[in-house]
C-alpha positions in Angstrom: 0.0 0.0 0.0 1.3 3.4 -0.9 2.3 5.8 1.9 -0.4 8.3 0.8 -3.1 5.7 1.3 -1.7 4.8 4.7 -1.7 8.5 5.7 -5.3 8.8 4.6 -6.3 5.8 6.7 -4.5 7.2 9.8 -6.2 10.6 9.3 -9.6 8.9 9.1 -9.0 6.7 12.1 -10.4 7.5 15.6 -7.6 9.0 17.7 -7.4 6.0 20.0 -7.4 3.5 17.1 -4.3 4.6 15.3 -2.4 1.5 16.3 -5.3 -0.8 15.3 -5.4 0.7 11.8 -1.6 0.5 11.5 -1.5 -3.1 12.5 -4.1 -4.0 9.8 -2.0 -2.0 7.2 1.3 -3.6 8.1 -0.2 -7.1 8.4 -1.6 -6.8 4.8 1.4 -5.0 3.3 4.4 -6.5 5.1 3.0 -9.7 6.4 3.7 -8.3 9.9 3.2 -10.8 12.7 3.2 -8.3 15.5 3.2 -4.5 15.6 4.0 -2.5 18.7 4.3 1.2 19.4 6.8 2.2 22.0 6.8 5.8 23.3 9.6 7.5 25.2 8.7 8.2 28.8 9.1 11.6 30.4 12.6 10.8 31.7 13.7 9.7 28.2 15.1 6.5 29.7 12.3 4.0 28.9 10.3 3.0 25.9 6.7 2.4 27.0 4.3 0.2 24.9 1.0 1.7 24.0 -1.7 -0.6 25.5 -5.5 -0.3 26.1 -4.9 -0.2 29.8 -2.3 2.3 31.2 0.8 1.0 32.9 0.2 -2.6 31.9 2.9 -3.1 29.2 6.5 -4.0 29.9 8.8 -1.1 29.2 12.2 -1.4 27.5 15.2 0.7 28.6 16.7 3.1 26.0 20.2 2.0 27.0 21.2 -1.5 26.1 18.3 -2.5 23.8 18.0 -2.5 20.0 14.8 -0.5 20.2 16.6 2.1 22.4 19.5 2.3 19.9 17.1 2.9 17.1 15.4 5.7 19.1 18.7 7.3 20.2 20.4 7.0 16.8 17.3 7.8 14.8 17.8 5.0 12.3 16.0 1.8 11.5 17.5 -1.2 13.1 16.7 -4.9 12.5 16.8 -7.4 15.4 16.8 -11.2 14.8 14.2 -12.9 17.1 14.2 -16.6 16.7 12.6 -17.5 13.3 11.6 -13.8 12.7 13.1 -10.4 12.7 11.9 -7.2 14.2 12.3 -3.8 12.5 12.6 -1.0 15.0 11.6 2.2 13.2 12.0 5.7 14.8 8.7 7.6 15.2 9.7 11.2 14.9 8.2 14.4 13.4 10.2 17.6 12.6 13.0 16.4 14.8 10.8 15.7 17.8 11.5 12.1 18.9 8.4 10.3 20.1 9.3 6.7 20.1 9.8 3.5 18.1 7.5 1.3 15.9 8.5 -2.3 16.4 7.3 -4.5 13.4 8.0 -8.3 13.6 8.1 -10.1 10.2 9.4 -13.3 8.7 12.3 -11.9 6.6 14.7 -8.9 6.8 13.1 -6.0 5.0 14.9 -4.8 1.9 15.9 -1.2 1.1 12.5 -0.4 -0.4 10.6 -1.9 2.5 12.8 0.0 5.0 12.1 3.3 3.3 8.4 2.6 3.2 8.4 1.7 6.9 10.2 4.9 7.8 7.6 6.9 5.8 4.8 5.2 7.6 6.4 5.8 11.0 6.7 9.5 10.1 3.0 9.6 9.1 2.2 8.0 12.4 4.2 10.6 14.3 2.2 13.4 12.7 -1.1 11.7 13.6 0.0 11.1 17.2 0.5 14.8 17.8 -2.9 15.5 16.5 -4.5 12.6 18.3 -3.1 13.8 21.6 -5.7 16.6 21.6 -8.5 14.1 21.8 -7.3 11.1 23.8 -5.1 10.5 26.8 -4.0 7.1 25.5 -0.6 8.1 24.2 0.2 10.5 27.1 -0.6 7.7 29.6 1.7 5.3 27.7 4.6 7.6 28.2 4.5 7.3 32.0 6.4 4.8 34.1 4.7 6.2 37.2 2.2 9.0 38.1 3.3 12.6 37.6 2.8 15.2 40.3 0.2 17.8 39.5 3.0 20.4 39.1 4.8 18.1 36.7 1.6 17.5 34.7 1.2 21.3 34.3 4.9 21.8 33.3 5.0 19.0 30.7 1.8 20.3 29.0 3.4 23.7 28.8 6.4 22.6 26.7 6.5 23.0 22.8 8.2 19.6 22.5 11.4 17.9 23.6 13.3 18.4 20.4 13.1 20.2 17.0 15.2 20.2 13.9 15.5 22.0 10.6 18.4 22.2 8.1 19.8 25.3 9.8 19.4 24.3 13.5 18.6 21.6 16.0 17.1 21.9 19.5 16.7 19.5 22.5 15.5 20.1 26.0 14.9 18.1 29.2 13.5 18.7 32.7 14.4 16.7 35.9 13.0 15.3 38.1 10.9 14.3 35.1 7.9 13.1 37.2 8.1 15.9 39.9 9.4 19.0 38.1 8.1 22.3 39.6 9.2 25.7 38.3 11.6 25.1 35.4 10.3 25.4 31.8 11.5 26.2 28.3 9.9 27.4 25.1 10.9 28.0 21.5 9.4 29.2 18.3 10.9 29.5 14.8 10.0 31.5 11.7 11.5 31.5 8.3 14.2 34.0 9.5 14.6 33.6 13.2 14.5 31.3 16.2 13.4 32.5 19.7 14.3 30.4 22.8 13.2 31.2 26.3 14.0 29.5 29.6 12.2 30.4 32.9 12.3 29.3 36.5 9.4 30.2 38.7 10.2 30.7 42.4 8.5 28.5 45.0 7.6 24.9 45.3 5.0 22.5 43.8 1.9 23.9 42.1 2.7 27.4 43.2 5.9 27.3 41.2 4.2 25.8 38.3 1.4 28.4 38.3 3.8 31.4 38.3 5.8 29.7 35.5 2.6 29.2 33.5 1.8 32.9 33.8 5.3 33.9 32.7 5.5 31.5 29.7 2.1 32.5 28.4 2.8 36.2 28.9 6.0 35.8 26.9 4.2 33.9 24.2 1.4 36.5 24.1 4.0 39.3 23.6 6.1 37.3 21.1 3.0 36.5 19.0 2.1 40.2 19.0 5.4 40.7 17.1 7.1 43.0 19.7 10.9 42.9 20.2 12.6 40.8 22.9 12.9 43.7 25.3 9.2 44.4 25.1 8.4 40.7 25.6 10.3 40.7 28.9 8.7 44.0 30.0 5.2 42.8 29.2 5.8 39.6 31.1 7.3 41.6 34.0 4.1 43.7 34.1 1.8 40.7 33.9 3.5 38.9 36.8 3.7 42.0 39.0 0.1 42.8 38.3 -1.0 39.4 39.5 1.5 38.8 42.4 2.4 42.4 43.4 6.1 41.4 43.6 5.6 38.5 46.0 6.6 36.0 43.3 9.0 36.3 40.4 10.5 34.4 37.6 14.1 34.3 36.5 14.7 33.9 32.8 16.8 34.0 29.7 15.4 35.1 26.4 17.3 34.7 23.1 16.6 35.4 19.4 18.9 33.9 16.7 18.9 35.3 13.2 19.0 32.1 11.2 20.7 33.7 8.2 23.5 35.5 9.9 24.0 33.9 13.3 23.4 37.2 15.1 22.0 36.6 18.6 20.2 39.0 20.8 20.0 37.8 24.4 18.4 39.1 27.5 19.4 37.8 31.0 16.8 38.1 33.7 18.3 35.9 36.3 19.4 32.4 37.0 19.6 30.4 33.7 23.2 30.3 32.3 24.6 30.0 28.8 27.5 28.0 27.6 29.1 28.0 24.2 30.8 25.0 22.6 33.1 26.1 19.7 36.0 24.2 18.1 35.9 21.6 20.8 36.2 24.1 23.7 33.4 25.0 26.1 33.1 28.3 27.9 30.5 30.2 29.8 29.1 33.3 28.2 29.0 36.0 30.8 25.9 38.3 30.5 24.7 41.4 32.3 22.2 39.9 34.8 19.0 42.0 35.1 16.1 41.9 37.5 13.8 38.9 37.5 10.5 39.1 35.7 7.7 40.3 38.0 10.0 41.8 40.7 8.8 45.5 40.2 6.6 45.6 37.1 8.3 48.6 35.6 11.7 47.3 34.8 13.3 48.4 31.5 15.3 45.5 30.0 18.1 45.5 27.5 19.7 43.0 25.2 23.2 42.0 24.3 24.5 41.0 20.9 26.5 37.8 20.3 27.7 36.3 17.1 27.3 32.6 16.4 29.4 30.7 13.8 28.2 27.7 11.8 28.8 24.6 13.9 28.4 26.4 17.3 26.5 24.8 20.1 24.7 26.8 22.8 23.8 24.9 26.1 21.4 26.6 28.5 21.2 25.4 32.1 19.1 26.3 35.1 20.4 27.0 38.6 19.4 23.4 39.5 22.3 22.4 37.3 25.1 25.0 37.7 24.5 25.6 41.4 24.4 22.0 42.5 27.0 21.0 45.0 29.3 18.1 44.2 30.9 15.6 46.7 33.8 17.9 47.3 31.6 21.0 48.0 32.3 22.8 44.7 29.5 23.9 42.3 28.9 21.7 39.3 28.9 24.7 37.1 32.4 25.7 38.1 34.1 22.9 36.3 32.2 19.7 35.7 29.6 21.3 33.6 32.1 22.5 31.0 33.6 19.1 30.8 30.2 17.5 30.4 29.4 19.9 27.5 32.7 18.9 25.8 32.1 15.2 26.4 28.7 15.3 24.8 29.9 17.2 21.7 29.5 14.1 19.4 25.8 13.7 20.4 23.0 15.4 18.5 21.3 18.3 20.2 18.3 16.1 21.2 20.5 13.8 23.3 22.7 16.4 25.0 20.3 17.4 27.8 20.0 13.9 29.0 23.7 13.3 28.8 24.5 16.4 30.9 21.7 15.6 33.4 23.0 12.0 33.7 26.5 13.4 34.4 25.1 15.8 37.0 23.2 13.0 38.7 26.4 10.9 39.0 28.2 13.8 40.7 25.7 15.6 42.8 25.7 15.2 46.5 21.9 15.1 47.0 18.9 13.7 45.3 16.8 15.2 42.5 14.4 16.6 45.0 16.8 19.4 46.0 15.9 21.5 43.0 14.6 21.3 39.4 17.2 20.9 36.7 16.8 22.0 33.1 19.1 21.7 30.1 18.4 23.0 26.6 20.8 22.5 23.7 20.8 24.6 20.5 23.0 23.8 17.5 23.3 26.3 14.6 24.5 24.8 11.4 24.6 27.9 9.3 22.2 29.7 6.9 19.5 27.5 5.5 19.1 27.0 1.8 16.5 29.3 0.2 13.3 27.2 0.1 12.5 28.7 -3.3 15.9 28.3 -4.9 16.1 26.2 -8.1 18.8 24.0 -6.5 16.7 23.2 -3.5 13.5 22.6 -5.5 15.4 20.2 -7.7 16.8 18.3 -4.7 13.4 18.0 -3.0 11.8 16.9 -6.3 14.3 14.1 -6.7 14.1 12.9 -3.1 
């Protein structure tokens, strides 16, 4: 069956029956014996099977399994299984890694079949994002345990966990994944620019999540009104102060990247820190720290100009990362963080946050409950080809 026909069947399926339809398609077209959809959990350490009843399927670790390797490496891998083989196909959309489609069949798929399976998995990824508006089935499948209410609020606030285009790639992660409180990130791209924001609401539990929600939505509202970065911060500052009268505030870092030139405008309003990886060396970018959002309500903010080079990597971290004490009493951000950024240089942006957080967990003195920890990684590859250029159109037509 052609991919377009599969896409139509998935679009027409009820949101909770995507896997039912897909099983029928793959059984008829590939003689599939079993079809399983494994979704990455909130901690990005387990692949959880989608089942009719929540929490009933046996999860598979990302590390040490073929399914996990397919997910991490974003490539189709085939695993022998007795008299059959299982094709593990990444399920991703626009760089956002959702999980893996595991298809068991009698023979190893050839190159044509692999390409078709990859296209079907991509079509499934698109439909999963849409279906999530109408059913909890896929959100429930991502959980190895129950989320706190604050964590539920924070995960629903995020734009995604990763994103990729020819000119850039993004990845972000929050910990503790099932009990995160005040940390959050956001991003939005146009044809010419990319805006990234990181915020950390003060307080604990739901209170921290609520102030963070107000801050993120105030920043989104201002960004969507088309105002510059300074005005976005000032309008969010006013909104927070109007509601909390200075009793609560949010630290933040706002950044806009010109995708054609690499010019960066950045605004530092508190705790999140910025590191640059260039030519194999990592260094912290020192910025002029300004007042937190919501502190006074009438703060005038300014931006600083940085210049990225093609191949640069920017790593953003919250205070739960750089201010964490290690076993010897020193701050993680004073030495170990730079080394972790260098050590993870070979990884794609989507995998860097988990790598840094895993390194932090191995060196921190206390448990995750001490503070939230947030890492966001941005790679800029250079100017994107003109979408309307004859060369690009020829390339896309031939692909």
